[in-house]
C-alpha positions in Angstrom: -43.4 10.9 11.7 -42.8 13.5 8.8 -45.6 14.1 6.6 -44.9 14.0 2.8 -46.4 16.6 1.0 -47.9 15.5 -3.0 -47.4 17.6 -5.4 -50.2 18.2 -8.1 -49.3 19.4 -11.5 -51.9 22.0 -12.1 -50.2 23.3 -15.2 -51.9 20.2 -17.2 -55.7 20.9 -16.6 -55.9 20.0 -13.1 -55.2 17.4 -10.3 -56.0 13.6 -11.3 -59.4 14.3 -9.3 -60.3 17.3 -11.5 -59.6 15.6 -14.2 -61.6 12.2 -13.7 -64.7 14.3 -12.2 -64.4 16.3 -15.7 -64.2 12.7 -17.5 -67.1 11.2 -15.3 -69.4 14.6 -16.1 -68.5 14.3 -20.0 -69.2 10.5 -19.8 -72.9 11.3 -18.4 -73.7 14.3 -20.4 -72.6 12.8 -23.8 -74.7 9.7 -22.9 -77.9 12.1 -22.0 -77.7 13.7 -25.1 -76.9 11.0 -27.5 -80.4 8.8 -25.9 -82.2 11.9 -26.7 -83.1 12.5 -22.6 -82.7 16.6 -23.0 -85.9 17.4 -24.1 -85.0 20.6 -26.0 -86.2 20.6 -30.5 -82.9 22.6 -30.7 -81.1 19.4 -29.1 -82.9 16.7 -30.3 -82.3 18.0 -34.2 -78.5 18.4 -33.5 -75.7 15.9 -33.0 -73.6 17.9 -30.1 -69.7 16.6 -29.6 -68.9 16.8 -25.5 -64.8 17.1 -26.0 -63.8 18.7 -22.4 -65.4 19.5 -18.9 -63.4 21.4 -16.6 -63.6 21.5 -13.5 -62.5 23.8 -10.8 -59.8 22.9 -7.6 -63.2 22.7 -5.6 -65.1 20.7 -7.6 -68.2 23.4 -7.8 -68.0 24.7 -11.3 -68.0 22.3 -14.8 -67.1 24.2 -18.0 -68.7 22.0 -20.3 -67.0 22.4 -23.9 -69.3 21.6 -27.0 -69.1 21.7 -30.4 -72.8 20.5 -32.7 -71.5 18.2 -35.4 -70.9 20.2 -37.9 -70.3 23.5 -36.3 -74.0 25.2 -37.4 -75.9 26.6 -35.1 -73.5 26.8 -32.7 -75.3 29.7 -30.5 -78.4 28.1 -30.8 -77.4 24.9 -29.3 -75.0 26.8 -26.2 -78.7 28.7 -26.1 -80.5 25.6 -25.9 -78.1 23.9 -23.3 -78.8 27.3 -21.1 -82.1 26.8 -21.1 -81.9 23.0 -20.0 -79.3 23.9 -17.3 -81.3 23.0 -14.1 -82.6 19.2 -15.8 -78.6 19.0 -17.2 -76.7 19.8 -13.8 -80.0 17.2 -11.2 -79.1 14.3 -13.9 -75.6 14.9 -13.4 -76.2 14.8 -9.6 -78.1 12.0 -9.4 -75.9 10.0 -11.9 -72.3 11.3 -10.4 -71.5 11.0 -7.1 -70.3 13.9 -5.4 -70.3 16.0 -2.7 -72.1 18.7 -4.0 -73.7 18.8 -7.9 -71.3 21.5 -9.6 -72.5 24.9 -10.9 -72.5 23.9 -14.8 -71.9 26.3 -18.1 -71.5 25.5 -21.4 -69.0 27.4 -23.8 -68.1 26.4 -27.5 -65.3 24.0 -28.1 -62.6 26.3 -30.2 -60.4 23.2 -31.0 -61.7 22.6 -34.6 -61.4 26.3 -35.5 -57.7 25.5 -34.5 -56.9 22.8 -35.8 -58.3 24.4 -39.5 -56.4 27.1 -39.1 -53.6 25.5 -38.1 -53.9 23.2 -41.6 -54.5 25.9 -43.5 -51.1 27.5 -42.2 -49.2 24.0 -43.1 -50.5 24.2 -47.1 -49.1 28.0 -47.2 -46.2 28.2 -50.4 -43.6 29.1 -48.0 -44.2 26.0 -45.3 -44.4 23.7 -48.0 -41.3 25.1 -49.4 -39.4 24.7 -46.8 -41.1 21.1 -46.4 -39.8 20.0 -49.9 -36.5 21.9 -49.0 -35.9 19.6 -46.2 -36.9 16.7 -48.4 -34.7 17.5 -51.3 -31.5 18.0 -49.2 -32.0 14.5 -47.1 -32.7 16.3 -43.8 -36.0 15.7 -41.2 -38.5 17.4 -40.1 -35.9 19.2 -37.4 -32.6 19.6 -39.3 -31.3 16.2 -38.8 -30.1 13.9 -41.3 -33.0 11.6 -42.7 -32.7 7.6 -41.0 -33.3 5.4 -43.8 
């Protein structure tokens, strides 16, 4: 019988399994932070968002991207999470059914900075001029005729 090899899309953040496990870990960590289960004064005085968790292909390392609300005290929050890494890893292992508890590392989520950079770029006079020129000529954003 012929074997069919399944193609995995590694380019868009990993396999389906990596994405699913990362989302499970993200959900559990966000729940722990919301409920105040990580007992650290820095963590308890900040609202922390967990927008993404990336897993390695072997599911042994989870890179957890975090950002304190408002973007303040980022370094202190990362240090506090690193201090509590052992507890967090144990709780994740208990709550998420995996063969191995993944090592975890915390990183600052820089997407918010990237969004701000793009918005600032869109507000520049050159881009505003180009956008208004397209509107005056009846063109859409891609150079085609606007649908009325």
